[in-house]
Residue, then its C-alpha position, 0 to 999 in steps of 0.5 A: x337360396x343358401x343352405x344352412x350350414x351345420x358345424x360338427x365337432x366330434x373326435x369319433x370319425x364314424x359319428x362325423x361320417x353318419x352326421x355328414x350323410x344324414x344332414x346332407x340328405x336333409x338339405x344342410x351343408x356340413x363342415x366337420x372337425x375332430x377338435x375344438x380349436x378348429x370349431x372355435x376358428x370357424x365360429x370366430x370367422x362367422x361360419x355356420x348357422x348351427x353347432x353340434x359338438x361332443x363334450x369330450x374332445x382331445x383339446x377342450x371340453x365342448x361344454x366349456x366352449x359354449x359360453x365363449x361361443x355365446x359371448x361372440x355369437x349369441x344367436x348361434x345355437x349349440x347342440x351338445x352330444x355326450x357319451x357321459x350320459x349323466x344328470x350333471x352333463x345335461x344340467x351343465x349343457x342347459x346352464x351354459x346355454x346349449x339349445x339341446x342335449x342328446x345322450x349317445x347313442x342318439x336317435x338320428x331322427x330325433x337329432x334331425x328334428x332338434x336341428x330343424x327346431x334349432x334353426x327355426x327357433x328365435x334366440x332367447x332374450x335372456x342369457x343362461x346362468x352358469x351353474x355354480x361349482x358344487x362339492x357334490x358334483x362327484x356324488x351324482x344325485x341320480x344314477x342311470x344311463x337308460x333312455x328313461x333316465x336320460x329323458x328325466x335328466x333332460x327334463x330337469x335340465x330344462x327346468x333349471x331356468x324356470x320356476x314351474x310347479x312340478x308333480x313327480x309320480x312314481x312307486x315307493x323307492x324310485x327316488x322322488x325326493x332325489x329328483x326334487x332335490x336336483x330340481x332345487x339344487x340346480x334351479x333358480x332357487x338353489x340359494x334358498x332352503x329345500x324343505x320337505x314334508x311327508x303328508x303320510x307321516x303327519x297326523x291329519x289334525x297337525x298337517x295345517x299347523x305343520x304347513x302354515x304354522x300356528x300362533x300362540x294359543x291357537x289350540x291346546x298345547x300351542x304355547x308359542x308361535x310356530x313357523x310352518x314349512x311355507x315360512x321355512x322354505x321362503x325363497x326356496x323350495x317346498x317339497x310336498x311328498x305323498x301329496x295324495x295323502x293330504x286330507x281334504x281340508x288341507x287341500x282346500x287351504x293349499x289350493x288357496x295359497x297357490x291361487x292367491x300367493x299368500x296364507x295365514x297361520x293357524x289362529x292368525x289373521x295377517x296374510x303372509x306372502x308365499x314365496x316358494x316353489x312347490x314340488x309335489x310327489x306321490x305314488x298314488x294315481x291321483x286321477x283315480x283319487x279324483x274320481x273317488x272324491x279323495x283329491x281335488x281336481x282343481x288342486x291337481x291341475x295347479x300342481x301338475x304343471x310339469x309332470x315327471x314320471x319316475x320308472x320303477x327299477x324293473x323298467x330300467x334294468x340296464x341301470x342296475x349294474x351302475x346303481x349296485x356299484x354306486x351303492x357298494x362304493x358309497x358303503x365303502x366310503x361309509x367305512x364298510x368293507x369294499x366289495x365288488x360284483x361278478x357278472x353272474x351276480x349282476x345278471x341275478x340282480x337284473x332278473x329280480x323284480x325289485x318291488x322295493x325299487x332302488x331303495x331295495x337295491x341300496x339296502x341289499x348292497x349295504x347289507x352285502x357290504x357289511x355281512x358277505x365274507x367274500x370280497x367278490x359277491x357271486x350269483x349264489x349269494x345274491x340269489x339266496x339273499x333275494x330269496x330270503x328277502x321275499x315277503x313271507x307267504x301267509x301260511x295259515x289264518x291266525x286267530x283274532x288273539x294272535x294265535x296261528x295255525x301251528x306257528x307257521x307264520x313265525x318260521x320265516x322270522x326265526x329263519x331271518x334272525x338265524x341267517x343274519x346272526x350267522x352272517x354276522x358271526x362269519x363277518x366277525x371271524x374275518x374281522x369285518x363285523x359291523x358295530x351296530x349288529x343290534x340295529x341291523x338285525x332289528x331292521x331286518x326283523x321289524x318288517x315281518x314282525x309288523x306284517x304278521x301282527x297286522x295279519x293277526x289283527x286282520x289289519x286293525x292297527x289299534x289292536x296291532x299297536x297294543x300287541x306290539x306296545x307301540x303308540x298308534x301314530x308310531x305304528x302308522x309311521x312304521x307301516x308307511x316307512x317300511x311300505x307294509x301293505x295292510x291286510x284286511x278281512x282275513x278269515 
């Protein structure tokens, strides 16, 4: 019996050697080359049962070779390897017809398993669709080379040719909407609209109208017919963020839409076809919510067709350096001073727990770009900033009317204001002061201000809103946007 032949193209001699030995021991014949031209000649001559190719080679990009291979030998499987471990590499490999994408350094046993599957799996009847050119290709939507992120890239890449419902789970600030947008931008519905709605930011009584629209006269104040998010996303993607906060009555209507493929507006009678792809996201444990009776089990299984878990930043600290440099570069592109980090500063970032995840890191880098007077940011500056940014400890129990024990709770707020004013003045002396100092200081003090007010009212949002002079819905939105834990039952 003739042994299957694997064609390997990689300009790294050590990789060619390792693959020759491993594949040979596994019962395959192996032919290796350091360039794309030789690989192409072998393919044209009808050699090989499987191709393993690097992306970057001296004479041609391995990804560009895949469509040519598919045109003359559509049944020949291609496995792509790359040290350029980005989302775009994974997506391009999938869109151009690769059987699998493996980031370098790869696990040898995983590669052998991929080879076995590739040789045993029938070729697909439908050809892969080439990915269209994108102006944003240089601005990658997701950053990171950690194993956890590589698996997410591969999952997104596999879903580009499918139209499945996806459930994204992850802590606040991990980038759930970025993943949802990537699924849309590189998927079958990329020509349609991407429409996002945050369940936690909309009053319960308005959610059904927001989702499904309403007819004129459907309720008090409905003076005109209003399109809902389902109609706006027709032919595209509807992103349901914080799905765990959807009220029960809206859950029931959403389940009916997913089951029947159509809906009616609030106050309407004519069914409307629901031609949308659903991507949902939550930071909550929905299985626990199901046990507590807060989320429908049947809806969960309708939404959880393809689950994607986004790891918190503390679980992928090897990505912090790339993320920090990316955010500093983006801040420079937005007109802020160009800054860099020295290695001790990167080490200090990696040692932090990042309760606010990637969003917290991005905010820190933008703050440093605007306010730090040094061109090279050092570890001392980073540690001081991270210490100051920690949520203030509850010094003493405030009274019901807002009085505190000696004013201890106000001290962290005053220190934060003083610290930022000093940084702004230092930046002004160096000619680098931003033009939105008021908004920046307000953003820094708003979170502790709301935290302390909620503590003073024992978590009573109605009283807190009255003390702050805010509408209750505005306060609820700020609590969610700023990710403020609600304090209850303070003695």
